[in-house]
mmCIF file of the N, C-alpha and C atoms, coordinates in Angstrom:
data_MODEL
# 
_entry.id   MODEL 
# 
loop_
_atom_site.group_PDB 
_atom_site.id 
_atom_site.type_symbol 
_atom_site.label_atom_id 
_atom_site.label_alt_id 
_atom_site.label_comp_id 
_atom_site.label_asym_id 
_atom_site.label_entity_id 
_atom_site.label_seq_id 
_atom_site.pdbx_PDB_ins_code 
_atom_site.Cartn_x 
_atom_site.Cartn_y 
_atom_site.Cartn_z 
_atom_site.occupancy 
_atom_site.B_iso_or_equiv 
_atom_site.pdbx_formal_charge 
_atom_site.auth_seq_id 
_atom_site.auth_comp_id 
_atom_site.auth_asym_id 
_atom_site.auth_atom_id 
_atom_site.pdbx_PDB_model_num 
ATOM 1   N N  . MET A 1 1  ? 0.830  -1.201  0.000   1.00 0.00 ? 1  MET A N  1 
ATOM 2   C CA . MET A 1 1  ? 0.000  0.000   0.000   1.00 0.00 ? 1  MET A CA 1 
ATOM 3   C C  . MET A 1 1  ? 0.869  1.258   0.000   1.00 0.00 ? 1  MET A C  1 
ATOM 4   N N  . MET A 1 2  ? 1.961  1.225   0.786   1.00 0.00 ? 2  MET A N  1 
ATOM 5   C CA . MET A 1 2  ? 2.815  2.408   0.839   1.00 0.00 ? 2  MET A CA 1 
ATOM 6   C C  . MET A 1 2  ? 3.480  2.663   -0.511  1.00 0.00 ? 2  MET A C  1 
ATOM 7   N N  . GLU A 1 3  ? 3.835  1.589   -1.211  1.00 0.00 ? 3  GLU A N  1 
ATOM 8   C CA . GLU A 1 3  ? 4.461  1.748   -2.520  1.00 0.00 ? 3  GLU A CA 1 
ATOM 9   C C  . GLU A 1 3  ? 3.491  2.428   -3.484  1.00 0.00 ? 3  GLU A C  1 
ATOM 10  N N  . PHE A 1 4  ? 2.230  2.053   -3.411  1.00 0.00 ? 4  PHE A N  1 
ATOM 11  C CA . PHE A 1 4  ? 1.213  2.686   -4.260  1.00 0.00 ? 4  PHE A CA 1 
ATOM 12  C C  . PHE A 1 4  ? 1.103  4.173   -3.946  1.00 0.00 ? 4  PHE A C  1 
ATOM 13  N N  . MET A 1 5  ? 1.080  4.499   -2.647  1.00 0.00 ? 5  MET A N  1 
ATOM 14  C CA . MET A 1 5  ? 0.957  5.900   -2.241  1.00 0.00 ? 5  MET A CA 1 
ATOM 15  C C  . MET A 1 5  ? 2.174  6.699   -2.705  1.00 0.00 ? 5  MET A C  1 
ATOM 16  N N  . LYS A 1 6  ? 3.358  6.089   -2.620  1.00 0.00 ? 6  LYS A N  1 
ATOM 17  C CA . LYS A 1 6  ? 4.573  6.765   -3.058  1.00 0.00 ? 6  LYS A CA 1 
ATOM 18  C C  . LYS A 1 6  ? 4.518  7.045   -4.560  1.00 0.00 ? 6  LYS A C  1 
ATOM 19  N N  . LYS A 1 7  ? 4.093  6.049   -5.329  1.00 0.00 ? 7  LYS A N  1 
ATOM 20  C CA . LYS A 1 7  ? 3.993  6.220   -6.778  1.00 0.00 ? 7  LYS A CA 1 
ATOM 21  C C  . LYS A 1 7  ? 2.952  7.274   -7.132  1.00 0.00 ? 7  LYS A C  1 
ATOM 22  N N  . ALA A 1 8  ? 1.838  7.263   -6.420  1.00 0.00 ? 8  ALA A N  1 
ATOM 23  C CA . ALA A 1 8  ? 0.796  8.251   -6.662  1.00 0.00 ? 8  ALA A CA 1 
ATOM 24  C C  . ALA A 1 8  ? 1.306  9.661   -6.362  1.00 0.00 ? 8  ALA A C  1 
ATOM 25  N N  . MET A 1 9  ? 2.030  9.807   -5.255  1.00 0.00 ? 9  MET A N  1 
ATOM 26  C CA . MET A 1 9  ? 2.569  11.118  -4.890  1.00 0.00 ? 9  MET A CA 1 
ATOM 27  C C  . MET A 1 9  ? 3.599  11.571  -5.913  1.00 0.00 ? 9  MET A C  1 
ATOM 28  N N  . ASP A 1 10 ? 4.448  10.641  -6.362  1.00 0.00 ? 10 ASP A N  1 
ATOM 29  C CA . ASP A 1 10 ? 5.436  10.996  -7.391  1.00 0.00 ? 10 ASP A CA 1 
ATOM 30  C C  . ASP A 1 10 ? 4.745  11.473  -8.664  1.00 0.00 ? 10 ASP A C  1 
ATOM 31  N N  . TRP A 1 11 ? 3.649  10.814  -9.027  1.00 0.00 ? 11 TRP A N  1 
ATOM 32  C CA . TRP A 1 11 ? 2.903  11.206  -10.226 1.00 0.00 ? 11 TRP A CA 1 
ATOM 33  C C  . TRP A 1 11 ? 2.332  12.618  -10.051 1.00 0.00 ? 11 TRP A C  1 
ATOM 34  N N  . VAL A 1 12 ? 1.747  12.869  -8.891  1.00 0.00 ? 12 VAL A N  1 
ATOM 35  C CA . VAL A 1 12 ? 1.175  14.195  -8.609  1.00 0.00 ? 12 VAL A CA 1 
ATOM 36  C C  . VAL A 1 12 ? 2.273  15.255  -8.658  1.00 0.00 ? 12 VAL A C  1 
ATOM 37  N N  . LEU A 1 13 ? 3.415  14.960  -8.078  1.00 0.00 ? 13 LEU A N  1 
ATOM 38  C CA . LEU A 1 13 ? 4.514  15.927  -8.075  1.00 0.00 ? 13 LEU A CA 1 
ATOM 39  C C  . LEU A 1 13 ? 5.053  16.166  -9.488  1.00 0.00 ? 13 LEU A C  1 
ATOM 40  N N  . GLU A 1 14 ? 5.060  15.135  -10.310 1.00 0.00 ? 14 GLU A N  1 
ATOM 41  C CA . GLU A 1 14 ? 5.468  15.325  -11.705 1.00 0.00 ? 14 GLU A CA 1 
ATOM 42  C C  . GLU A 1 14 ? 4.516  16.279  -12.422 1.00 0.00 ? 14 GLU A C  1 
ATOM 43  N N  . LYS A 1 15 ? 3.228  16.098  -12.205 1.00 0.00 ? 15 LYS A N  1 
ATOM 44  C CA . LYS A 1 15 ? 2.228  16.979  -12.832 1.00 0.00 ? 15 LYS A CA 1 
ATOM 45  C C  . LYS A 1 15 ? 2.382  18.406  -12.314 1.00 0.00 ? 15 LYS A C  1 
ATOM 46  N N  . GLU A 1 16 ? 2.654  18.535  -11.038 1.00 0.00 ? 16 GLU A N  1 
ATOM 47  C CA . GLU A 1 16 ? 2.869  19.854  -10.433 1.00 0.00 ? 16 GLU A CA 1 
ATOM 48  C C  . GLU A 1 16 ? 4.114  20.506  -11.039 1.00 0.00 ? 16 GLU A C  1 
ATOM 49  N N  . GLN A 1 17 ? 5.156  19.719  -11.243 1.00 0.00 ? 17 GLN A N  1 
ATOM 50  C CA . GLN A 1 17 ? 6.382  20.244  -11.836 1.00 0.00 ? 17 GLN A CA 1 
ATOM 51  C C  . GLN A 1 17 ? 6.149  20.655  -13.295 1.00 0.00 ? 17 GLN A C  1 
ATOM 52  N N  . ASP A 1 18 ? 5.397  19.859  -14.014 1.00 0.00 ? 18 ASP A N  1 
ATOM 53  C CA . ASP A 1 18 ? 5.067  20.218  -15.399 1.00 0.00 ? 18 ASP A CA 1 
ATOM 54  C C  . ASP A 1 18 ? 4.289  21.524  -15.447 1.00 0.00 ? 18 ASP A C  1 
ATOM 55  N N  . ALA A 1 19 ? 3.349  21.681  -14.527 1.00 0.00 ? 19 ALA A N  1 
ATOM 56  C CA . ALA A 1 19 ? 2.571  22.920  -14.467 1.00 0.00 ? 19 ALA A CA 1 
ATOM 57  C C  . ALA A 1 19 ? 3.483  24.113  -14.181 1.00 0.00 ? 19 ALA A C  1 
ATOM 58  N N  . ALA A 1 20 ? 4.449  23.928  -13.282 1.00 0.00 ? 20 ALA A N  1 
ATOM 59  C CA . ALA A 1 20 ? 5.376  25.013  -12.950 1.00 0.00 ? 20 ALA A CA 1 
ATOM 60  C C  . ALA A 1 20 ? 6.238  25.369  -14.161 1.00 0.00 ? 20 ALA A C  1 
ATOM 61  N N  . LYS A 1 21 ? 6.704  24.352  -14.881 1.00 0.00 ? 21 LYS A N  1 
ATOM 62  C CA . LYS A 1 21 ? 7.521  24.607  -16.069 1.00 0.00 ? 21 LYS A CA 1 
ATOM 63  C C  . LYS A 1 21 ? 6.757  25.388  -17.134 1.00 0.00 ? 21 LYS A C  1 
ATOM 64  N N  . ASN A 1 22 ? 5.455  25.142  -17.206 1.00 0.00 ? 22 ASN A N  1 
ATOM 65  C CA . ASN A 1 22 ? 4.614  25.814  -18.202 1.00 0.00 ? 22 ASN A CA 1 
ATOM 66  C C  . ASN A 1 22 ? 3.922  27.051  -17.648 1.00 0.00 ? 22 ASN A C  1 
ATOM 67  N N  . CYS A 1 23 ? 4.399  27.515  -16.499 1.00 0.00 ? 23 CYS A N  1 
ATOM 68  C CA . CYS A 1 23 ? 3.884  28.744  -15.857 1.00 0.00 ? 23 CYS A CA 1 
ATOM 69  C C  . CYS A 1 23 ? 2.407  28.650  -15.492 1.00 0.00 ? 23 CYS A C  1 
ATOM 70  N N  . HIS A 1 24 ? 1.947  27.450  -15.143 1.00 0.00 ? 24 HIS A N  1 
ATOM 71  C CA . HIS A 1 24 ? 0.551  27.262  -14.736 1.00 0.00 ? 24 HIS A CA 1 
ATOM 72  C C  . HIS A 1 24 ? 0.403  27.075  -13.226 1.00 0.00 ? 24 HIS A C  1 
ATOM 73  N N  . ALA A 1 25 ? 1.512  27.041  -12.509 1.00 0.00 ? 25 ALA A N  1 
ATOM 74  C CA . ALA A 1 25 ? 1.462  26.859  -11.055 1.00 0.00 ? 25 ALA A CA 1 
ATOM 75  C C  . ALA A 1 25 ? 1.777  28.182  -10.380 1.00 0.00 ? 25 ALA A C  1 
ATOM 76  N N  . LYS A 1 26 ? 0.948  28.522  -9.400  1.00 0.00 ? 26 LYS A N  1 
ATOM 77  C CA . LYS A 1 26 ? 1.162  29.763  -8.657  1.00 0.00 ? 26 LYS A CA 1 
ATOM 78  C C  . LYS A 1 26 ? 2.146  29.509  -7.523  1.00 0.00 ? 26 LYS A C  1 
ATOM 79  N N  . PRO A 1 27 ? 3.160  30.357  -7.392  1.00 0.00 ? 27 PRO A N  1 
ATOM 80  C CA . PRO A 1 27 ? 4.132  30.186  -6.298  1.00 0.00 ? 27 PRO A CA 1 
ATOM 81  C C  . PRO A 1 27 ? 3.470  30.185  -4.913  1.00 0.00 ? 27 PRO A C  1 
ATOM 82  N N  . GLU A 1 28 ? 2.397  30.949  -4.762  1.00 0.00 ? 28 GLU A N  1 
ATOM 83  C CA . GLU A 1 28 ? 1.713  30.999  -3.458  1.00 0.00 ? 28 GLU A CA 1 
ATOM 84  C C  . GLU A 1 28 ? 1.112  29.641  -3.122  1.00 0.00 ? 28 GLU A C  1 
ATOM 85  N N  . ASP A 1 29 ? 0.560  28.968  -4.136  1.00 0.00 ? 29 ASP A N  1 
ATOM 86  C CA . ASP A 1 29 ? -0.028 27.651  -3.895  1.00 0.00 ? 29 ASP A CA 1 
ATOM 87  C C  . ASP A 1 29 ? 1.042  26.636  -3.521  1.00 0.00 ? 29 ASP A C  1 
ATOM 88  N N  . ILE A 1 30 ? 2.172  26.705  -4.193  1.00 0.00 ? 30 ILE A N  1 
ATOM 89  C CA . ILE A 1 30 ? 3.272  25.797  -3.882  1.00 0.00 ? 30 ILE A CA 1 
ATOM 90  C C  . ILE A 1 30 ? 3.793  26.083  -2.474  1.00 0.00 ? 30 ILE A C  1 
ATOM 91  N N  . GLU A 1 31 ? 3.890  27.361  -2.115  1.00 0.00 ? 31 GLU A N  1 
ATOM 92  C CA . GLU A 1 31 ? 4.355  27.731  -0.770  1.00 0.00 ? 31 GLU A CA 1 
ATOM 93  C C  . GLU A 1 31 ? 3.411  27.189  0.300   1.00 0.00 ? 31 GLU A C  1 
ATOM 94  N N  . LYS A 1 32 ? 2.099  27.213  0.045   1.00 0.00 ? 32 LYS A N  1 
ATOM 95  C CA . LYS A 1 32 ? 1.134  26.647  0.986   1.00 0.00 ? 32 LYS A CA 1 
ATOM 96  C C  . LYS A 1 32 ? 1.377  25.153  1.163   1.00 0.00 ? 32 LYS A C  1 
ATOM 97  N N  . GLN A 1 33 ? 1.642  24.468  0.059   1.00 0.00 ? 33 GLN A N  1 
ATOM 98  C CA . GLN A 1 33 ? 1.908  23.035  0.127   1.00 0.00 ? 33 GLN A CA 1 
ATOM 99  C C  . GLN A 1 33 ? 3.187  22.756  0.911   1.00 0.00 ? 33 GLN A C  1 
ATOM 100 N N  . ILE A 1 34 ? 4.207  23.574  0.676   1.00 0.00 ? 34 ILE A N  1 
ATOM 101 C CA . ILE A 1 34 ? 5.469  23.416  1.396   1.00 0.00 ? 34 ILE A CA 1 
ATOM 102 C C  . ILE A 1 34 ? 5.249  23.585  2.892   1.00 0.00 ? 34 ILE A C  1 
ATOM 103 N N  . LYS A 1 35 ? 4.522  24.619  3.289   1.00 0.00 ? 35 LYS A N  1 
ATOM 104 C CA . LYS A 1 35 ? 4.265  24.865  4.705   1.00 0.00 ? 35 LYS A CA 1 
ATOM 105 C C  . LYS A 1 35 ? 3.488  23.709  5.332   1.00 0.00 ? 35 LYS A C  1 
ATOM 106 N N  . MET A 1 36 ? 2.505  23.182  4.610   1.00 0.00 ? 36 MET A N  1 
ATOM 107 C CA . MET A 1 36 ? 1.698  22.092  5.119   1.00 0.00 ? 36 MET A CA 1 
ATOM 108 C C  . MET A 1 36 ? 2.571  20.840  5.347   1.00 0.00 ? 36 MET A C  1 
ATOM 109 N N  . ILE A 1 37 ? 3.431  20.527  4.391   1.00 0.00 ? 37 ILE A N  1 
ATOM 110 C CA . ILE A 1 37 ? 4.294  19.357  4.520   1.00 0.00 ? 37 ILE A CA 1 
ATOM 111 C C  . ILE A 1 37 ? 5.320  19.566  5.631   1.00 0.00 ? 37 ILE A C  1 
ATOM 112 N N  . GLU A 1 38 ? 5.863  20.778  5.763   1.00 0.00 ? 38 GLU A N  1 
ATOM 113 C CA . GLU A 1 38 ? 6.810  21.062  6.843   1.00 0.00 ? 38 GLU A CA 1 
ATOM 114 C C  . GLU A 1 38 ? 6.155  20.885  8.207   1.00 0.00 ? 38 GLU A C  1 
ATOM 115 N N  . GLU A 1 39 ? 4.894  21.330  8.345   1.00 0.00 ? 39 GLU A N  1 
ATOM 116 C CA . GLU A 1 39 ? 4.176  21.173  9.607   1.00 0.00 ? 39 GLU A CA 1 
ATOM 117 C C  . GLU A 1 39 ? 3.950  19.698  9.921   1.00 0.00 ? 39 GLU A C  1 
ATOM 118 N N  . LYS A 1 40 ? 3.569  18.928  8.910   1.00 0.00 ? 40 LYS A N  1 
ATOM 119 C CA . LYS A 1 40 ? 3.360  17.497  9.119   1.00 0.00 ? 40 LYS A CA 1 
ATOM 120 C C  . LYS A 1 40 ? 4.671  16.820  9.499   1.00 0.00 ? 40 LYS A C  1 
ATOM 121 N N  . LYS A 1 41 ? 5.765  17.219  8.862   1.00 0.00 ? 41 LYS A N  1 
ATOM 122 C CA . LYS A 1 41 ? 7.074  16.647  9.157   1.00 0.00 ? 41 LYS A CA 1 
ATOM 123 C C  . LYS A 1 41 ? 7.474  16.949  10.593  1.00 0.00 ? 41 LYS A C  1 
ATOM 124 N N  . GLU A 1 42 ? 7.286  18.187  11.028  1.00 0.00 ? 42 GLU A N  1 
ATOM 125 C CA . GLU A 1 42 ? 7.631  18.571  12.395  1.00 0.00 ? 42 GLU A CA 1 
ATOM 126 C C  . GLU A 1 42 ? 6.807  17.788  13.412  1.00 0.00 ? 42 GLU A C  1 
ATOM 127 N N  . ALA A 1 43 ? 5.508  17.621  13.138  1.00 0.00 ? 43 ALA A N  1 
ATOM 128 C CA . ALA A 1 43 ? 4.648  16.868  14.053  1.00 0.00 ? 43 ALA A CA 1 
ATOM 129 C C  . ALA A 1 43 ? 5.094  15.412  14.129  1.00 0.00 ? 43 ALA A C  1 
ATOM 130 N N  . LEU A 1 44 ? 5.446  14.842  12.986  1.00 0.00 ? 44 LEU A N  1 
ATOM 131 C CA . LEU A 1 44 ? 5.904  13.459  12.960  1.00 0.00 ? 44 LEU A CA 1 
ATOM 132 C C  . LEU A 1 44 ? 7.223  13.307  13.709  1.00 0.00 ? 44 LEU A C  1 
ATOM 133 N N  . GLU A 1 45 ? 8.149  14.249  13.508  1.00 0.00 ? 45 GLU A N  1 
ATOM 134 C CA . GLU A 1 45 ? 9.426  14.199  14.222  1.00 0.00 ? 45 GLU A CA 1 
ATOM 135 C C  . GLU A 1 45 ? 9.204  14.275  15.730  1.00 0.00 ? 45 GLU A C  1 
ATOM 136 N N  . LYS A 1 46 ? 8.304  15.140  16.164  1.00 0.00 ? 46 LYS A N  1 
ATOM 137 C CA . LYS A 1 46 ? 8.023  15.283  17.593  1.00 0.00 ? 46 LYS A CA 1 
ATOM 138 C C  . LYS A 1 46 ? 7.461  13.989  18.155  1.00 0.00 ? 46 LYS A C  1 
ATOM 139 N N  . ARG A 1 47 ? 6.492  13.409  17.427  1.00 0.00 ? 47 ARG A N  1 
ATOM 140 C CA . ARG A 1 47 ? 5.874  12.171  17.889  1.00 0.00 ? 47 ARG A CA 1 
ATOM 141 C C  . ARG A 1 47 ? 6.909  11.041  17.939  1.00 0.00 ? 47 ARG A C  1 
ATOM 142 N N  . CYS A 1 48 ? 7.766  10.974  16.933  1.00 0.00 ? 48 CYS A N  1 
ATOM 143 C CA . CYS A 1 48 ? 8.796  9.926   16.907  1.00 0.00 ? 48 CYS A CA 1 
ATOM 144 C C  . CYS A 1 48 ? 9.777  10.096  18.062  1.00 0.00 ? 48 CYS A C  1 
ATOM 145 N N  . LYS A 1 49 ? 10.183 11.329  18.350  1.00 0.00 ? 49 LYS A N  1 
ATOM 146 C CA . LYS A 1 49 ? 11.098 11.575  19.463  1.00 0.00 ? 49 LYS A CA 1 
ATOM 147 C C  . LYS A 1 49 ? 10.462 11.154  20.787  1.00 0.00 ? 49 LYS A C  1 
ATOM 148 N N  . GLU A 1 50 ? 9.172  11.447  20.944  1.00 0.00 ? 50 GLU A N  1 
ATOM 149 C CA . GLU A 1 50 ? 8.481  11.051  22.168  1.00 0.00 ? 50 GLU A CA 1 
ATOM 150 C C  . GLU A 1 50 ? 8.416  9.533   22.270  1.00 0.00 ? 50 GLU A C  1 
ATOM 151 N N  . ASP A 1 51 ? 8.105  8.864   21.167  1.00 0.00 ? 51 ASP A N  1 
ATOM 152 C CA . ASP A 1 51 ? 8.033  7.400   21.166  1.00 0.00 ? 51 ASP A CA 1 
ATOM 153 C C  . ASP A 1 51 ? 9.403  6.790   21.454  1.00 0.00 ? 51 ASP A C  1 
ATOM 154 N N  . ILE A 1 52 ? 10.450 7.335   20.866  1.00 0.00 ? 52 ILE A N  1 
ATOM 155 C CA . ILE A 1 52 ? 11.804 6.840   21.109  1.00 0.00 ? 52 ILE A CA 1 
ATOM 156 C C  . ILE A 1 52 ? 12.173 7.028   22.577  1.00 0.00 ? 52 ILE A C  1 
ATOM 157 N N  . GLY A 1 53 ? 11.811 8.157   23.139  1.00 0.00 ? 53 GLY A N  1 
ATOM 158 C CA . GLY A 1 53 ? 12.074 8.400   24.557  1.00 0.00 ? 53 GLY A CA 1 
ATOM 159 C C  . GLY A 1 53 ? 11.379 7.369   25.433  1.00 0.00 ? 53 GLY A C  1 
ATOM 160 N N  . GLU A 1 54 ? 10.153 7.042   25.102  1.00 0.00 ? 54 GLU A N  1 
ATOM 161 C CA . GLU A 1 54 ? 9.412  6.041   25.873  1.00 0.00 ? 54 GLU A CA 1 
ATOM 162 C C  . GLU A 1 54 ? 10.059 4.665   25.718  1.00 0.00 ? 54 GLU A C  1 
ATOM 163 N N  . LEU A 1 55 ? 10.478 4.323   24.512  1.00 0.00 ? 55 LEU A N  1 
ATOM 164 C CA . LEU A 1 55 ? 11.145 3.035   24.294  1.00 0.00 ? 55 LEU A CA 1 
ATOM 165 C C  . LEU A 1 55 ? 12.469 2.958   25.052  1.00 0.00 ? 55 LEU A C  1 
ATOM 166 N N  . GLU A 1 56 ? 13.212 4.058   25.095  1.00 0.00 ? 56 GLU A N  1 
ATOM 167 C CA . GLU A 1 56 ? 14.460 4.082   25.860  1.00 0.00 ? 56 GLU A CA 1 
ATOM 168 C C  . GLU A 1 56 ? 14.193 3.864   27.345  1.00 0.00 ? 56 GLU A C  1 
ATOM 169 N N  . HIS A 1 57 ? 13.140 4.473   27.845  1.00 0.00 ? 57 HIS A N  1 
ATOM 170 C CA . HIS A 1 57 ? 12.758 4.297   29.246  1.00 0.00 ? 57 HIS A CA 1 
ATOM 171 C C  . HIS A 1 57 ? 12.449 2.823   29.521  1.00 0.00 ? 57 HIS A C  1 
ATOM 172 N N  . ILE A 1 58 ? 11.678 2.197   28.640  1.00 0.00 ? 58 ILE A N  1 
ATOM 173 C CA . ILE A 1 58 ? 11.322 0.789   28.806  1.00 0.00 ? 58 ILE A CA 1 
ATOM 174 C C  . ILE A 1 58 ? 12.568 -0.091  28.757  1.00 0.00 ? 58 ILE A C  1 
ATOM 175 N N  . LEU A 1 59 ? 13.446 0.189   27.789  1.00 0.00 ? 59 LEU A N  1 
ATOM 176 C CA . LEU A 1 59 ? 14.685 -0.594  27.687  1.00 0.00 ? 59 LEU A CA 1 
ATOM 177 C C  . LEU A 1 59 ? 15.541 -0.465  28.942  1.00 0.00 ? 59 LEU A C  1 
ATOM 178 N N  . ASN A 1 60 ? 15.659 0.727   29.467  1.00 0.00 ? 60 ASN A N  1 
ATOM 179 C CA . ASN A 1 60 ? 16.437 0.927   30.696  1.00 0.00 ? 60 ASN A CA 1 
ATOM 180 C C  . ASN A 1 60 ? 15.854 0.112   31.850  1.00 0.00 ? 60 ASN A C  1 
ATOM 181 N N  . ARG A 1 61 ? 14.546 0.135   31.961  1.00 0.00 ? 61 ARG A N  1 
ATOM 182 C CA . ARG A 1 61 ? 13.888 -0.643  33.024  1.00 0.00 ? 61 ARG A CA 1 
ATOM 183 C C  . ARG A 1 61 ? 14.127 -2.132  32.832  1.00 0.00 ? 61 ARG A C  1 
ATOM 184 N N  . LEU A 1 62 ? 14.020 -2.591  31.576  1.00 0.00 ? 62 LEU A N  1 
ATOM 185 C CA . LEU A 1 62 ? 14.235 -4.018  31.303  1.00 0.00 ? 62 LEU A CA 1 
ATOM 186 C C  . LEU A 1 62 ? 15.667 -4.437  31.594  1.00 0.00 ? 62 LEU A C  1 
ATOM 187 N N  . HIS A 1 63 ? 16.637 -3.586  31.280  1.00 0.00 ? 63 HIS A N  1 
ATOM 188 C CA . HIS A 1 63 ? 18.029 -3.901  31.602  1.00 0.00 ? 63 HIS A CA 1 
ATOM 189 C C  . HIS A 1 63 ? 18.230 -3.998  33.116  1.00 0.00 ? 63 HIS A C  1 
ATOM 190 N N  . THR A 1 64 ? 17.587 -3.127  33.862  1.00 0.00 ? 64 THR A N  1 
ATOM 191 C CA . THR A 1 64 ? 17.670 -3.171  35.323  1.00 0.00 ? 64 THR A CA 1 
ATOM 192 C C  . THR A 1 64 ? 17.048 -4.456  35.854  1.00 0.00 ? 64 THR A C  1 
ATOM 193 N N  . ILE A 1 65 ? 15.895 -4.811  35.311  1.00 0.00 ? 65 ILE A N  1 
ATOM 194 C CA . ILE A 1 65 ? 15.213 -6.040  35.729  1.00 0.00 ? 65 ILE A CA 1 
ATOM 195 C C  . ILE A 1 65 ? 16.071 -7.259  35.401  1.00 0.00 ? 65 ILE A C  1 
ATOM 196 N N  . LYS A 1 66 ? 16.676 -7.265  34.226  1.00 0.00 ? 66 LYS A N  1 
ATOM 197 C CA . LYS A 1 66 ? 17.542 -8.379  33.822  1.00 0.00 ? 66 LYS A CA 1 
ATOM 198 C C  . LYS A 1 66 ? 18.718 -8.504  34.782  1.00 0.00 ? 66 LYS A C  1 
ATOM 199 N N  . ALA A 1 67 ? 19.344 -7.370  35.129  1.00 0.00 ? 67 ALA A N  1 
ATOM 200 C CA . ALA A 1 67 ? 20.483 -7.396  36.059  1.00 0.00 ? 67 ALA A CA 1 
ATOM 201 C C  . ALA A 1 67 ? 20.066 -7.961  37.398  1.00 0.00 ? 67 ALA A C  1 
ATOM 202 N N  . GLN A 1 68 ? 18.898 -7.584  37.889  1.00 0.00 ? 68 GLN A N  1 
ATOM 203 C CA . GLN A 1 68 ? 18.402 -8.110  39.154  1.00 0.00 ? 68 GLN A CA 1 
ATOM 204 C C  . GLN A 1 68 ? 18.147 -9.610  39.054  1.00 0.00 ? 68 GLN A C  1 
ATOM 205 N N  . SER A 1 69 ? 17.609 -10.019 37.908  1.00 0.00 ? 69 SER A N  1 
ATOM 206 C CA . SER A 1 69 ? 17.301 -11.427 37.695  1.00 0.00 ? 69 SER A CA 1 
ATOM 207 C C  . SER A 1 69 ? 18.573 -12.271 37.646  1.00 0.00 ? 69 SER A C  1 
ATOM 208 N N  . LEU A 1 70 ? 19.612 -11.734 37.031  1.00 0.00 ? 70 LEU A N  1 
ATOM 209 C CA . LEU A 1 70 ? 20.878 -12.467 36.939  1.00 0.00 ? 70 LEU A CA 1 
ATOM 210 C C  . LEU A 1 70 ? 21.491 -12.726 38.306  1.00 0.00 ? 70 LEU A C  1 
ATOM 211 N N  . LYS A 1 71 ? 21.282 -11.828 39.234  1.00 0.00 ? 71 LYS A N  1 
ATOM 212 C CA . LYS A 1 71 ? 21.798 -12.000 40.589  1.00 0.00 ? 71 LYS A CA 1 
ATOM 213 C C  . LYS A 1 71 ? 21.214 -13.258 41.231  1.00 0.00 ? 71 LYS A C  1 
ATOM 214 N N  . CYS A 1 72 ? 19.994 -13.570 40.903  1.00 0.00 ? 72 CYS A N  1 
ATOM 215 C CA . CYS A 1 72 ? 19.313 -14.729 41.496  1.00 0.00 ? 72 CYS A CA 1 
ATOM 216 C C  . CYS A 1 72 ? 19.725 -16.041 40.847  1.00 0.00 ? 72 CYS A C  1 
ATOM 217 N N  . HIS A 1 73 ? 20.218 -15.983 39.640  1.00 0.00 ? 73 HIS A N  1 
ATOM 218 C CA . HIS A 1 73 ? 20.491 -17.200 38.885  1.00 0.00 ? 73 HIS A CA 1 
ATOM 219 C C  . HIS A 1 73 ? 21.986 -17.448 38.668  1.00 0.00 ? 73 HIS A C  1 
ATOM 220 N N  . LEU A 1 74 ? 22.815 -16.969 39.568  1.00 0.00 ? 74 LEU A N  1 
ATOM 221 C CA . LEU A 1 74 ? 24.256 -17.198 39.476  1.00 0.00 ? 74 LEU A CA 1 
ATOM 222 C C  . LEU A 1 74 ? 24.677 -18.406 40.253  1.00 0.00 ? 74 LEU A C  1 
# 
């Protein structure tokens, strides 16, 4: 499914580029699209950083639990 979405987006961007080459695309419209994608990218980066932080916390706890467990099984 992601491959289809990527191909579809590439096709749309090609059409957008063709329109720009033929002076049919307004710079303001392209700027709006750029801002929208930048906002989505920033939100995704923030969410990923939060998720990574949570995973690091879980890993740290699991390493501590493992160390405690090893003490019992020596």
